[in-house]
MIVEX-948083 format. One record per residue (C-alpha): x, y, z; residue in three letters. Coordinates in steps of 0.1 Angstrom, whole numbers, padded with zeros to 4 digits, always signed. Layout:
<bases>
XYZALA
...
</bases>
This chain:
<bases>
+0559-0772+0334MET
+0574-0743+0354SER
+0585-0726+0323ILE
+0550-0726+0308GLU
+0535-0713+0341ARG
+0560-0684+0342ASN
+0551-0675+0306LEU
+0514-0674+0314ARG
+0521-0651+0344ARG
+0542-0628+0323ALA
+0513-0625+0297GLY
+0489-0616+0324ARG
+0511-0587+0335VAL
+0515-0574+0299ALA
+0477-0572+0295GLN
+0471-0547+0324ALA
+0445-0518+0319GLY
+0449-0482+0304LEU
+0471-0458+0322SER
+0458-0424+0336LEU
+0476-0405+0308VAL
+0459-0426+0281GLU
+0425-0420+0297LEU
+0431-0382+0298MET
+0442-0382+0261VAL
+0411-0401+0252GLY
+0389-0377+0271VAL
+0406-0347+0255LEU
+0401-0361+0220ILE
+0364-0367+0228GLY
+0360-0332+0241MET
+0376-0317+0210ILE
+0353-0338+0189GLY
+0322-0326+0208ILE
+0333-0290+0204VAL
+0338-0294+0167VAL
+0304-0311+0163ILE
+0286-0284+0183PHE
+0305-0257+0164GLN
+0294-0272+0131MET
+0258-0275+0144LEU
+0258-0239+0156ALA
+0271-0226+0122THR
+0246-0248+0104SER
+0218-0235+0125GLU
+0229-0199+0121GLU
+0230-0203+0083ARG
+0196-0220+0084LYS
+0181-0191+0104ARG
+0196-0166+0080THR
+0183-0184+0050ALA
+0148-0188+0066THR
+0147-0151+0075ALA
+0158-0142+0039GLY
+0130-0164+0025SER
+0105-0147+0048ASP
+0116-0112+0036VAL
+0114-0123+0000GLN
+0078-0135+0004VAL
+0066-0104+0024THR
+0085-0081+0000GLY
+0068-0097-0030ALA
+0034-0094-0013ILE
+0040-0058-0004ALA
+0051-0047-0039LEU
+0024-0068-0057THR
-0004-0054-0034SER
+0007-0018-0039LEU
+0012-0022-0076GLU
-0022-0037-0082ARG
-0038-0009-0063ASP
-0019+0019-0081VAL
-0027+0004-0115ARG
-0064+0009-0107GLU
-0059+0045-0098GLY
-0083+0069-0116GLY
-0108+0042-0125TYR
-0142+0058-0128GLY
-0130+0094-0133PHE
-0100+0091-0157SER
-0117+0114-0182SER
-0117+0142-0156ALA
-0084+0153-0170ALA
-0098+0158-0205TYR
-0135+0169-0201ASP
-0143+0201-0219THR
-0155+0232-0202GLY
-0132+0260-0193ILE
-0107+0236-0176THR
-0108+0199-0167PRO
-0117+0190-0131VAL
-0087+0168-0124MET
-0068+0181-0094GLY
-0098+0199-0078CYS
-0105+0199-0041THR
-0133+0174-0034VAL
-0158+0182-0007ASN
-0168+0149+0008ALA
-0190+0137+0037TYR
-0192+0106+0059ASP
-0214+0106+0089SER
-0193+0078+0105ALA
-0162+0100+0108ARG
-0155+0120+0140PRO
-0156+0151+0117THR
-0181+0142+0090ALA
-0171+0168+0064ALA
-0137+0165+0049PHE
-0118+0172+0017THR
-0093+0155-0006TYR
-0076+0161-0039ARG
-0091+0146-0071LEU
-0061+0127-0084THR
-0055+0090-0093PRO
-0024+0089-0072VAL
-0008+0114-0048GLN
+0025+0111-0031ILE
+0031+0127+0003VAL
+0069+0130+0009GLN
+0081+0118+0043GLY
+0102+0141+0063ALA
+0138+0131+0070GLY
+0141+0093+0073ALA
+0103+0088+0072ALA
+0086+0068+0045SER
+0065+0084+0018ASP
+0027+0080+0018THR
+0010+0069-0014ILE
-0027+0078-0018ILE
-0047+0059-0045VAL
-0082+0070-0055LEU
-0103+0046-0076ARG
-0139+0036-0082GLY
-0155+0002-0084SER
-0183+0006-0109GLY
-0193-0023-0132ASN
-0202+0000-0161HIS
-0182+0019-0187PHE
-0165+0047-0168PRO
-0174+0076-0190ALA
-0187+0107-0172SER
-0223+0119-0173TYR
-0234+0155-0180VAL
-0261+0171-0158PHE
-0279+0202-0168THR
-0301+0209-0138GLU
-0293+0205-0101SER
-0306+0210-0066THR
-0291+0201-0032ASP
-0307+0167-0034THR
-0310+0158-0071SER
-0293+0161-0105LYS
-0309+0159-0140LYS
-0287+0141-0165THR
-0289+0135-0202ARG
-0293+0098-0194GLY
-0289+0079-0161ARG
-0282+0044-0175ALA
-0257+0026-0153GLY
-0265+0047-0121ILE
-0281+0028-0092SER
-0289+0035-0056PRO
-0258+0031-0034ARG
-0235+0044-0061ASP
-0210+0069-0050TYR
-0209+0098-0075LEU
-0183+0125-0080LEU
-0199+0159-0090VAL
-0176+0183-0107GLY
-0177+0216-0126ARG
-0151+0239-0141SER
-0174+0269-0149ASN
-0175+0295-0134PRO
-0151+0281-0108THR
-0135+0247-0103LEU
-0156+0228-0077GLN
-0161+0191-0068CYS
-0183+0172-0044MET
-0193+0136-0037THR
-0229+0123-0032VAL
-0245+0089-0025GLU
-0274+0080-0049ILE
-0306+0071-0031THR
-0332+0069-0059ASP
-0333+0066-0097VAL
-0371+0060-0101SER
-0381+0094-0114ASN
-0405+0091-0143ALA
-0384+0113-0166ASP
-0356+0086-0167ALA
-0331+0114-0163LEU
-0332+0126-0127THR
-0312+0110-0099ILE
-0317+0117-0062ALA
-0292+0119-0033HIS
-0313+0126-0003ASP
-0305+0122+0034GLN
-0318+0095+0057GLY
-0326+0059+0048SER
-0334+0045+0014TYR
-0342+0012-0003ASN
-0321-0006-0028TYR
-0319-0040-0045THR
-0295-0068-0036ILE
-0285-0090-0065TYR
-0278-0126-0053LEU
-0254-0151-0069PRO
-0282-0173-0080ASP
-0298-0145-0101GLY
-0325-0137-0076SER
-0329-0103-0058THR
-0335-0092-0023SER
-0346-0058-0009PRO
-0322-0039+0013GLY
-0322-0007+0034THR
-0294+0017+0040ARG
-0286+0050+0056ILE
-0272+0076+0032ALA
-0240+0083+0052ARG
-0223+0102+0024HIS
-0249+0130+0018ASN
-0244+0163+0035ASN
-0276+0180+0046ALA
-0259+0214+0041ALA
-0236+0209+0010PRO
-0208+0235+0008PRO
-0210+0237-0030VAL
-0241+0246-0051THR
-0242+0233-0087PHE
-0263+0243-0117THR
-0246+0220-0143SER
-0215+0200-0146GLY
-0202+0164-0148PHE
-0209+0132-0129LEU
-0184+0104-0124PHE
-0197+0071-0112ASN
-0173+0055-0086LEU
-0196+0025-0079GLY
-0207+0012-0046THR
-0173+0005-0031ASP
-0149+0034-0040PRO
-0116+0035-0023ARG
-0091+0062-0014ARG
-0064+0039-0002ASN
-0037+0055+0020ILE
-0005+0034+0020TRP
+0018+0041+0049THR
+0046+0024+0068VAL
+0041+0023+0106ASN
+0062+0005+0131ALA
+0078-0016+0104GLY
+0045-0026+0088LYS
+0031-0016+0054LEU
-0006-0006+0061GLN
-0035+0006+0040VAL
-0066+0025+0050THR
-0097+0033+0030ASN
-0103+0070+0037ASP
-0137+0070+0020LEU
-0152+0043+0043MET
-0144+0052+0079TYR
-0143+0022+0102GLN
-0132+0023+0139ASP
-0138-0012+0153THR
-0113-0009+0182ASP
-0126+0025+0194GLY
-0093+0043+0193ASP
-0107+0073+0174GLY
-0089+0065+0141THR
-0097+0047+0109ASN
-0087+0011+0111ASP
-0057+0001+0089PRO
-0052-0033+0072VAL
-0016-0047+0076GLU
-0002-0059+0044VAL
+0034-0068+0052ALA
+0059-0065+0080ASP
+0097-0059+0082ASN
+0093-0029+0059VAL
+0119-0002+0066VAL
+0111+0024+0040SER
+0086+0032+0012LEU
+0097+0058-0014GLN
+0079+0070-0046ALA
+0082+0094-0075GLN
+0059+0107-0102TYR
+0065+0100-0138GLY
+0055+0134-0153HIS
+0054+0137-0191ASP
+0066+0173-0190ALA
+0072+0176-0228ASN
+0039+0159-0236ASN
+0053+0133-0259ASN
+0033+0105-0245GLY
+0061+0088-0225ARG
+0081+0094-0193VAL
+0118+0099-0200GLU
+0148+0096-0177ALA
+0147+0132-0165GLY
+0110+0134-0160GLU
+0108+0115-0126TRP
+0101+0139-0097THR
+0089+0140-0061THR
+0072+0174-0066THR
+0034+0174-0067ASP
+0018+0187-0099PRO
+0000+0220-0095VAL
-0025+0225-0123THR
-0050+0200-0137ASP
-0030+0198-0170ALA
+0001+0187-0150GLN
-0019+0161-0132TRP
-0031+0148-0165ALA
+0005+0143-0176ASN
+0013+0121-0146VAL
+0015+0088-0165LEU
+0033+0065-0141ALA
+0046+0061-0105VAL
+0079+0046-0095ARG
+0081+0030-0061VAL
+0109+0014-0040GLY
+0104-0007-0009ILE
+0133-0015+0015LEU
+0128-0047+0035MET
+0148-0058+0065ARG
+0155-0094+0076SER
+0144-0102+0111GLY
+0176-0122+0118GLN
+0203-0104+0138PHE
+0238-0112+0125GLU
+0267-0110+0150ARG
+0289-0092+0124SER
+0282-0062+0102ALA
+0268-0079+0071VAL
+0255-0046+0055THR
+0282-0019+0052THR
+0264+0006+0029THR
+0229+0021+0030VAL
+0208+0003+0003PRO
+0197+0023-0028SER
+0170+0021-0054TRP
+0167+0037-0088THR
+0153+0069-0073GLY
+0184+0073-0050GLY
+0197+0061-0016GLN
+0173+0052+0011PHE
+0175+0071+0044VAL
+0174+0047+0073ILE
+0181+0048+0111THR
+0192+0023+0137ASN
+0165+0002+0153LEU
+0166+0025+0183ASP
+0158+0054+0159ASP
+0193+0069+0163SER
+0211+0082+0132ALA
+0225+0056+0109SER
+0260+0071+0113GLY
+0261+0063+0150THR
+0269+0029+0166THR
+0243+0019+0193PRO
+0254+0004+0226THR
+0233-0027+0219ASP
+0245-0044+0187PRO
+0210-0056+0181ALA
+0200-0020+0174ASP
+0227-0015+0147ASN
+0212-0015+0112TRP
+0244-0029+0098ARG
+0238-0062+0116ASN
+0208-0071+0094TYR
+0204-0081+0058ARG
+0182-0060+0034TYR
+0164-0065+0001ARG
+0151-0038-0022VAL
+0119-0042-0043TYR
+0111-0016-0069GLU
+0089-0012-0100THR
+0074+0013-0124VAL
+0036+0014-0124ILE
+0018+0029-0154PRO
-0015+0048-0147LEU
-0034+0030-0174ARG
-0067+0047-0167ASN
-0052+0081-0172ILE
-0037+0069-0205LEU
-0071+0057-0216TRP
-0090+0087-0203GLY
-0086+0108-0234ALA
-0106+0082-0254GLN
-0137+0083-0232ILE
-0147+0120-0231ARG
-0184+0127-0227PRO
</bases>
């Protein structure tokens, strides 16, 4: 009996709790496990943010390129034959005298070209200007043989309606262009069209096939036109022509319609429409068919504006490149060289606008700590290619 009791006592002593050293080892192992888990979680989250930011850039880049490409493809619609119309010279490339009573300065001018590229200075992005009409009818030009400051007599006015925005051009005796807004086509001769000042009536065509009367102020007719015509050509740009100005401002790709001034915020400037963000640079080149063989060859891409109307007629395509930046800051330098496109290397700066060769104090301003994606394409000017087939 005493022996059994002693064995039980010995067993109880052997089953005593963990020592302090064992507890500390267990805590250390647990802490190491927690550190590893959180490190894996942080790495996973960082990669997730990088992938998400890359996906955002891919979507916005595709939207930016597609929107710009669709607009440029329409360049020249409504006046594509201006490069080929007979006379002494075509009217493509002329300075257009325009008017918009809604602008701070109503009278303004622009160049008659389907696309114009304004080269940015230094690291600045280029500006791409696209001019196109919106008419629903065959875009051949009209010939007018008589003219006053408020009317034109054509050889036939079919397809011209009130509210249409017409480009008036002549090449003889001097190259002159002007825009007018049509206010009336009811003259009994079936040839004369009017572009008076003040209000006028027009017909609204509803989706169900019915019509409704409308009234409008002729905001595009100058009471004192700077150009006087006796004869020439008319190009119908429809009721909603656009001279879209594509720019990059504060990392955003924006477009503004220069022909329809609108200042809803009262800042004294034409309101832009934001198309995409995280845009670093927009670059463009003309595809100029210098040897007139009907195609743009490797050495015929240039940033120089054409000078003559014949040179403008030989601009058959535009090449554009868009540089996009991810919004995700990376702790290490993930981009070591300045991105390039077919037209050359982009010129970029740090996020604090310092030169790319410098290292900012704040790593978040260093351009190298961000990922980039380049989008580029060649856009044919199809309306110019077709223009030779629709001469008056």
